[in-house]
N, C-alpha and C positions, 0 to 999 in steps of 0.2 A: 603320300605327300601331302594330299587334300586334306585329310585329318590332321596332320602336325600342322598345318598352316592355319587351322580353323581354331587347334586349342589357344595358342596365344593370343588370339583375338576374342576369345571367350573369357580368357583369364583376364584381359585387358578391360572388357565390359565389366566382369564382375568388380574388378578393382575401381573403376571409375564409379561404378553404380555404389559402391561401400563408402567412397568419398564424398559421395553426395548425400547419402544418407546418415553417416556418422555424425554430423552436427545436431540433425534432427532427433537421433535415436539417442543422444547423450543428455537433449534438454529433456525428453521424457522420461529417462532413468532419474533425474535430479527429484529429490523431494520436494513437493512442492509447500509453500510458505504456508505455516499456520495462520489462521485467519483471527480466530479469536483471540482476546486476551488485551492487554492495558498498553497505548502506545502515548508518550507523552514528551513533549517539549518543555515541561516545567521541572524547575529545580529550586530548591532555597533561595539560591542567589538570583536567578534569572527572574523570579516571580517577584522580585522586589522593583525591578527595573526595567523589566520586558513589559512592553505595548501589546503584542498579539503573540501570545503563546496558547497553547491549548492542549487538554488532554482528552483522551479518546477510549473507551473501554467497549470492545466489540463482542456481542453475546449471540450463541446462534438461537433461532427461532425456529417454528415449525414452516416459516414462509420465507427463511434463508438467513439473515442477519440484521441487526438491529444495534446502533450504539447510543452510548450516553456521552457528550462531548460537554464539557466544560472548559470556558474559555477565561484565561487571566488579561485582564487590562488593568494594571497596576496591582489588582485586588481581584478575588476569585468570584465569577459572577454566576449566577443561577445556570444549574446543568440544562440541557436540551437533550431532547430525544432525537436521534440521529438515522435518517435511512441510508443503509450501505447497500452498496451493490459491487459483487466480485465477479469478475471474468478473469478467470486465469492468474496473470500477475497484476492484472489492471483492477484499480480499486477506486470507488467513488463514494463518497457520502456528502449528506444534506441536511442542514439544521437551521432552524431560525435562531437569530442572534436576538438574546434577551435583552440588550439595552436597547435595540431599534426595531427589531422585528424583521430585519432583514434576513433572506435567505445567503447562506453562507453554503459555497459549493468547493469540495476539495474533489481533484482528478487526479492520477497517480498511479504509482507501481507499489507492490508490496513484498517485500524480501524477507529473508530472517531476519534482519536488523531493524526493520521498521518500514515505515512509509516515505516516500518521496513523493512530489507532485507539487500542484499548483491549487492555492485558495484562493476564492473569488468572490465578490458579492452579486449576487445575480442583478442584474439591471444596470450595474455601475462600471464604469472603466477600472481597469486597474487590477494588479494581481500581486499574490508575494508568493515565492517559492518557500515551500515547508519542507523539513525533516522531522519526522516525528518518530521518535527511537521506542522500539519495542521495550517494554520496562515488566519487571517481576510484579511490581505493586504500583500504587498509585502514589501521586504525591502526597497524599494524606496518610497513607502507610510510612513515610519516612520517619526515623527519630529526630 
């Protein structure tokens, strides 16, 4: 009798443990987002009137990742080198703005569709929410 009383308790314990671990196990089995590639908030129509859009190309290096950022402020600005840091789904990058030398910092998340986060200027109040879509080519590759 004692054995049959423990069996349901063990089964319940195993089921409860499975329920607790299943979400973490599912997340661990998901394919991590690809980091390298082109991310762009720029299109032919947006670049004509948009004040603050950007395009980022991330490449692997022997020390992690580096990026090339080109901002558009009614016209394309000089590209800048970006320091890129990745921790799981979190991504951040910083670069020097070619117009005024200010350091711009992006902090957000990366997934299969792109980057979502906040872009701010170091030492200044304010920020902007950004969604930078993953693209197969750059703005300059479009016909």
